[in-house]
C-alpha positions in Angstrom: 88.9 53.9 123.0 91.5 54.8 120.3 94.7 56.4 121.4 94.3 59.1 118.7 91.0 60.1 120.3 92.7 60.3 123.7 95.3 62.6 122.1 92.7 64.9 120.7 91.3 65.2 124.2 94.6 66.6 125.3 96.4 63.4 126.5 95.7 64.2 130.1 93.2 61.9 131.6 95.1 59.2 133.6 94.8 61.0 136.9 91.1 61.5 136.5 90.8 57.9 135.5 92.6 56.7 138.6 90.2 58.6 140.8 87.3 57.1 138.9 88.7 53.6 139.2 89.2 54.0 143.0 85.6 55.1 143.4 84.2 52.3 141.2 86.3 49.6 142.9 84.5 50.5 146.2 81.0 51.1 144.9 80.8 48.0 142.6 82.3 45.5 145.1 80.5 46.9 148.2 77.2 45.1 147.6 79.0 41.7 147.3 81.1 42.3 150.4 78.0 43.3 152.3 76.4 40.0 151.6 79.5 37.9 152.1 80.3 39.6 155.5 77.1 38.0 156.9 78.6 34.5 156.4 81.0 32.4 158.4 83.5 29.7 157.4 84.6 26.6 159.4 88.1 26.8 160.9 90.2 24.3 159.0 93.7 23.0 159.8 95.1 25.2 157.0 93.5 28.3 158.6 94.9 27.5 162.0 98.4 26.9 160.5 98.2 30.3 158.9 98.1 31.9 162.4 100.4 29.4 164.1 103.3 29.4 161.7 103.4 33.2 161.2 102.7 35.2 164.4 102.5 38.4 162.3 99.2 37.1 160.9 97.8 37.1 164.4 99.0 40.7 164.8 97.4 41.7 161.5 94.2 39.9 162.5 94.1 41.9 165.8 94.7 45.2 164.0 91.9 44.4 161.5 89.6 43.3 164.4 89.9 46.7 166.1 89.0 48.4 162.8 85.9 46.2 162.5 84.9 47.0 166.1 85.2 50.7 165.5 83.0 50.4 162.4 80.4 48.4 164.4 80.4 51.0 167.1 80.0 53.9 164.6 77.0 52.1 163.0 75.4 51.4 166.4 75.8 55.1 167.4 74.2 56.2 164.1 71.3 53.8 164.5 72.4 51.8 161.5 72.8 48.0 161.1 76.2 46.5 161.6 78.2 46.2 158.3 78.8 42.5 159.0 79.2 39.8 161.6 81.4 40.8 164.6 85.0 39.8 164.4 85.9 37.8 167.6 89.3 37.7 169.3 91.5 34.7 168.4 91.8 32.2 171.2 95.2 31.5 172.6 94.7 27.9 171.8 93.8 27.8 168.1 92.7 24.2 168.4 89.5 25.5 170.0 88.8 27.8 167.0 85.8 26.3 165.2 84.7 29.1 162.8 85.4 32.6 161.7 83.4 35.3 159.9 84.4 35.9 156.3 84.7 39.5 157.3 87.6 38.6 159.6 89.7 37.5 156.6 89.2 40.8 154.8 90.0 42.8 157.9 93.2 40.8 158.3 94.2 42.1 154.9 93.5 45.7 156.2 95.6 44.9 159.2 98.5 43.8 157.0 98.3 47.1 155.1 98.3 49.1 158.3 101.4 47.2 159.6 103.2 48.0 156.3 102.4 51.7 156.6 103.0 52.1 160.4 106.3 53.1 161.8 107.8 51.8 165.1 109.3 54.1 167.8 112.7 53.7 166.0 111.2 55.0 162.7 111.2 51.6 161.0 108.2 50.0 159.3 106.4 47.5 161.5 106.2 45.2 158.5 108.4 45.6 155.4 106.6 46.0 152.0 108.2 42.7 150.8 106.9 40.8 153.8 103.6 42.5 153.5 103.2 41.4 149.9 104.2 37.8 150.8 101.6 37.7 153.6 98.9 39.2 151.3 99.6 36.6 148.6 99.2 33.8 151.2 96.0 35.3 152.5 94.6 35.8 149.0 95.2 32.1 148.2 93.2 31.2 151.3 90.5 33.7 150.6 90.0 32.5 147.0 89.7 28.9 148.4 87.1 30.0 150.9 85.1 31.8 148.2 84.7 28.6 146.2 83.4 26.8 149.3 80.7 29.3 150.3 77.0 28.5 149.4 76.6 31.8 147.5 78.9 33.5 145.0 78.8 36.9 146.8 82.4 36.6 148.2 83.8 35.3 144.9 82.2 38.2 143.0 83.5 40.7 145.6 87.1 39.4 145.3 87.0 39.3 141.5 85.5 42.8 141.1 87.9 44.3 143.6 90.9 42.5 141.9 89.8 43.7 138.4 89.9 47.4 139.4 93.1 46.9 141.4 94.8 45.5 138.3 93.6 48.4 136.2 95.0 50.8 138.7 98.3 48.9 138.8 98.7 48.9 135.0 97.7 52.6 134.9 100.5 53.4 137.4 103.0 51.1 135.6 102.4 53.0 132.3 102.4 56.4 133.9 105.6 55.9 135.9 107.7 53.7 133.6 106.7 54.0 129.9 109.4 56.5 128.9 112.2 54.5 130.5 111.3 51.3 128.8 112.8 50.1 125.6 110.3 49.6 122.7 110.9 45.9 122.9 110.0 45.9 126.5 106.8 47.8 125.8 105.8 45.3 123.1 106.7 42.3 125.4 104.6 43.7 128.2 101.6 44.3 126.0 101.9 40.8 124.6 101.9 39.5 128.1 98.7 41.4 128.9 97.1 40.1 125.7 97.9 36.5 126.8 96.5 37.1 130.3 93.3 38.5 128.7 93.0 35.4 126.5 93.4 33.2 129.6 90.8 35.4 131.4 93.2 36.2 134.2 92.5 39.9 133.6 90.0 42.0 131.6 90.8 43.9 128.5 90.4 47.1 130.5 93.7 46.4 132.3 95.6 46.4 129.0 93.9 49.6 128.0 94.8 51.2 131.4 98.5 50.6 130.7 98.2 52.4 127.4 96.4 55.3 128.9 99.0 55.5 131.7 101.7 55.5 129.1 100.0 58.4 127.3 100.0 60.3 130.6 103.8 59.8 130.9 104.1 61.4 127.5 101.7 64.2 128.3 103.6 65.1 131.5 106.7 65.7 129.4 105.0 67.5 126.6 103.2 69.9 129.0 106.2 70.4 131.3 104.8 68.5 134.3 108.1 66.8 134.9 111.3 68.3 136.2 113.3 68.0 133.0 114.7 71.0 131.1 112.4 73.4 129.3 113.2 72.0 125.8 112.6 68.4 126.7 109.3 68.3 124.9 110.9 69.6 121.7 113.9 67.3 122.1 111.9 64.1 122.7 108.7 64.6 120.8 108.9 67.7 118.7 111.0 68.4 115.6 113.3 65.5 116.2 110.6 62.9 116.8 111.3 61.3 113.4 115.0 61.9 113.4 117.7 59.2 113.6 118.7 60.1 117.1 115.1 59.7 118.4 114.0 56.7 116.4 113.6 54.7 119.7 111.2 57.3 121.0 109.1 56.9 117.8 109.3 53.1 118.1 108.2 53.3 121.8 105.1 55.2 120.8 104.3 52.9 117.9 104.5 49.9 120.3 101.3 51.0 121.9 99.4 50.3 118.7 98.5 47.2 116.8 97.7 49.0 113.5 100.8 50.8 112.1 98.5 53.4 110.4 97.0 54.3 113.7 100.5 54.5 115.2 101.7 57.0 112.6 98.5 59.1 113.0 99.1 59.0 116.8 102.7 60.2 116.6 101.6 63.0 114.3 99.3 64.3 117.0 102.0 63.9 119.7 104.4 66.0 117.6 101.7 68.6 117.0 100.7 68.8 120.6 104.4 69.1 121.6 105.0 71.9 119.2 101.8 73.7 120.4 102.9 73.3 124.0 106.4 74.6 123.3 105.0 77.6 121.4 102.6 78.4 124.3 105.5 78.3 126.8 107.7 80.6 124.7 104.9 83.1 124.1 103.0 83.1 127.4 105.6 83.3 130.1 106.7 86.9 131.1 110.3 87.7 131.7 111.8 84.9 129.5 114.2 86.2 126.8 113.1 83.6 124.3 109.6 85.0 124.5 110.7 88.4 123.4 112.6 86.9 120.5 109.6 84.9 119.3 107.4 88.0 119.7 109.7 90.2 117.7 109.6 87.7 114.9 105.8 88.1 114.7 105.6 91.8 115.7 108.8 93.6 114.7 109.5 97.0 116.1 108.8 98.6 112.8 107.2 97.6 109.6 103.8 96.5 108.2 102.8 94.2 111.0 103.6 97.0 113.5 101.5 99.6 111.6 98.6 97.2 111.2 98.7 96.4 114.9 98.6 100.1 115.8 95.6 100.7 113.4 93.6 98.0 115.2 94.5 99.4 118.6 97.4 97.2 119.6 100.1 99.6 120.8 101.6 98.4 124.0 104.3 95.6 124.1 101.9 93.5 126.3 99.1 93.7 123.8 101.4 93.0 120.9 102.6 89.8 122.7 99.0 88.8 123.3 98.3 89.4 119.6 101.3 87.2 118.7 100.0 84.5 121.1 96.6 84.6 119.3 98.3 84.2 116.0 100.3 81.2 117.3 97.1 79.6 118.6 95.4 80.1 115.3 98.3 78.6 113.4 98.4 75.6 115.8 94.6 75.1 115.3 95.0 75.0 111.5 97.9 72.5 111.9 95.9 70.2 114.2 92.9 70.5 112.0 94.9 69.4 109.0 96.2 66.3 110.9 92.7 65.4 112.0 90.9 65.8 108.6 92.6 67.4 105.6 89.2 67.9 103.8 87.9 69.8 106.8 91.0 72.0 106.7 90.4 72.8 103.0 86.8 73.8 103.8 88.0 76.0 106.7 90.5 77.8 104.6 87.9 78.4 101.9 85.6 80.0 104.5 88.5 82.1 105.7 89.2 83.2 102.1 85.5 84.2 101.6 85.5 86.1 104.9 88.7 87.9 103.9 87.2 89.0 100.5 84.1 90.2 102.3 86.2 92.1 104.8 88.1 93.7 102.0 84.9 94.8 100.2 83.6 96.4 103.4 86.9 98.1 104.0 87.0 99.4 100.5 83.5 100.8 100.8 84.4 102.4 104.1 87.5 104.0 102.5 85.4 105.4 99.6 82.9 106.8 102.1 85.6 108.3 104.2 87.2 109.8 101.1 83.9 111.4 100.0 83.4 112.8 103.5 86.9 114.3 103.5 86.3 115.8 100.0 83.1 117.4 101.1 84.9 118.8 104.2 87.7 120.3 102.1 85.2 121.8 99.6 83.3 123.7 102.3 83.7 127.5 102.0 
């Protein structure tokens, strides 16, 4: 998907994409996990060492085991088959451990996540995020080794599918929360790293695209005022000063998202157009803001031709005049964006408008002639 097309959709799609990725991560990996969780693995010395050297692994295992038991009980009460082999308690003497269900390893991972999120009585995390990441990395190494040893590829497919969507979500969040604070050089370096990882088949191309989409969301949140910055931040960062000397790095940062310079220039034009449209909408549509009255007065002065025309078409109150001014601003913005999208299409639209205007003038002229004749007949009556 081209970034220009994303812009034409309004820039705002990263949050919806995140929800979609979360859902697909579960639905696409679930069949593989369901098959893998019916299998067991032999207990090796490496597995025993994992629980012996780090007691918190045993704690995480027990937390995951309780989760698995609750799911088994819920399935039994509903008359449904168990989602996998039962997860047994770990023996006190690990030397007597001969095998473990594959499901036990995955629920140990869930146990680690729970320990990171749980707070002790003193209000401290049971497991720090740093320690939780380290334990997860160790467990992932072991799970990938196990996946290669199983007779079917179900577990390997489950892990790779889940990891793929998780990486897309990570890149989406990275772009959404950090793009604007990164130097253009950093953005290019990160994208080059992603390209290299794609070439080495460590990640899929969708992960690199997710970073770009997340970056667009960071831009959109500013343009549409979803961030706590000042009211004029959209204009300052992406509006009239987008191409200025002071804001050259903002332009470079946006261009870094593209490989083709021509696409980059087209994209920044759309950003500038949408920023300008968003700023106009804020100035015209919010009641009680002095700037709004100033903008409205420029389009609808207290006296003059525009005022008289507005009254003739039934626009008399200040509120209706402001709405009329907002409609004008919307139409001007539409023409501007149409010209950016396709200049030939803009020319055709303007010609149609010109033809409509001539037609309207002819109808008005005929109405005036008819009205004049009627008035004349009225005056000539005895």
